N, C-alpha and C positions, 0 to 999 in steps of 0.2 A: 786698451790702455787703462791703467788703474789711476783714477783721479783721487784716491784716498791720500790724505797727507801721510808722509812717512812716519812710521812708528804707530800708526793707527791699527789696532788689532781687528781682524775680520770678525764679524759677529756670527759667523757660521757660513757653511757652504751655500752659495747662492743668495746670501743675505744682501739687502741693499741698505747700507748704512754709510752714506757718503755725505759728509759735510761740505765738501768743495763743489759738488755737482750743482747745487742750487745757485752758487755764485758764478759758476762757469755759464750755465744756461741763462741766468739773469743778466749776464754781461753781453748778450747778443747785440750786435749792431743793427739798428733799425733806421731806414731812411724814409723820408716823406715821399709819397707817390700820389699822383692824381690819376684816376681812371680816365684814360683818353675819351674825349667827346662827352665828358661830364664834369660835374664840379665835386664829384665824390672823392674824398681824400682817404688815404690809409698809410699805414707804416709797413715797410717791407723788410723782411729779414730772410736769411739764408736758411734753408731746411736742414734739420739734423740728419745724421747718417740714417737713423731709423726711419724718418719721414721719407727720405730719398728711396729707401727700399720699398716702402709702401706704395709710393707713386709709381715706381717701376713695375711692381706686381699688378697693380690695378690697371695700369696702362696696357700691359700685355694682355690681361683678360679682356678689356674693352676692344683692343685691336683684333683679338681673335674672334670676338662676338660679331664684328662686321665682315668676317670671312677671310681675313689675312691670317695665314697660318705659317708661312715660310718667310724667313728674312724679316722678322717683325720689326727689329731695331731699324732696319732700312727704310721702313714705310713711312710716308708722310702722316698717315693716320696715327701711328704710334707717337711720333714726335709731337704732333699737335696735342695728343691726349696728355703726354708728359708735360707740356707747357701749361695747358689749362689746369691740370691737377696741382702742379707746382705753384702756380699763381694762386690758386684757391687757398693753399696752406701759407704761403709766404706773406700775403697781403693781410695785415692785421688791423683790428679796430684801433684807430688812433687814440681812443680814450682808455683802452684796455688791451695792450698788446698780447695778453694771454688768450684773447679771442680772435678768431678769424673775422675778417670784414664781412664775409658772406659765405654761404654754403656753396659746395661744389655745384650743385644744381642751379643756383643763381648765377654762378660764373658762366655756366653753359649758355646762358641768355645773352652774353656778350658776343659781339662779332669778332672775327678772327684778328682784325686789325687791333682791337683793344687788348686781346690776349697777347698778341705778337709783341706790341709795344711793351707791355708789362714783363713779358718773358725776356725781352732784351734788357730791361732794367734790372731784372733778376740776374741775368748772366753777368752783366756789368758789375753788380754788387758782389757776386761770388768771386769774380776775378780780381776785384779790388781788394777783397779780404784775403785772397790767396793768389797774388799776382803771378807766381811761377806755375802753380797748378801742376797737374800731371802732363798737360799738353800731349798726352798720349793719343795717337789715332789708331783705332783698331782697323783691321782689314775691311770689316764690313763698313765702318765709318768712312774709310778711304774710298770704297767703291761708290757709296752715296754721294760723297763730296765730289768726286770726279764727274759722276752723272749730272749733279746739280750745276757744276761749273760749265759743263758742256752745253746745258740747257739755258744757262744764264739765270738760274733760279737763286737770286741773291738772298731771298727770304730763308730758303732752307739752309744755304751756307751760313747765314748769320746765326741760325739756331745752334750751331756748334760752339759759338763763343770764340773770342779773339785767341785764346790760348791754343785751342785745337786747330783753328784756322792757321795760326803761325806754324804749327806742326806739319799741317797739310802743305803750306807753301815751301817748308824746308824739304819735305819729300819730293815735291815737284821739281824743285830746284836741282835736287840731287839727280833726278831722272834726266833732266835737260842737260846737265853737264857731263853726262857720260855718252 
């Protein structure tokens, strides 16, 4: 997508001369969050597309490092890594939202309940800002969701967010009606 105002001539191939981009990035929505079980507060925002790609790539590397090499996206380790890395980027210093609240290594010291609660806050914020979302459920996600539902693993199901859970419910309802 070209965020350049119409009529703005490009400064050359690959040049970054975009007067609108700082306004778009600066207009990000931040919500107040408190780190569970603490009095530490921060501001949370949704990751950019580029940040999401970095989180995905680094999460895949970390998941492979613990010995999971097949169906990486379906593994709990991958999903937990994505949640922790996302929270580390999304939660900002309330005094300066250009800075993260803490390093990823510091976030790794939190327990899974703290990360999980903030991950849910993140998913809720992302869905509030894009209520329709894609809702797309990939075949691998569908397999993971079915297995989680059979085991009663609500935490894993919730990690998909309400939009994809709705997609999962529609798929299941379609199967039951045939």
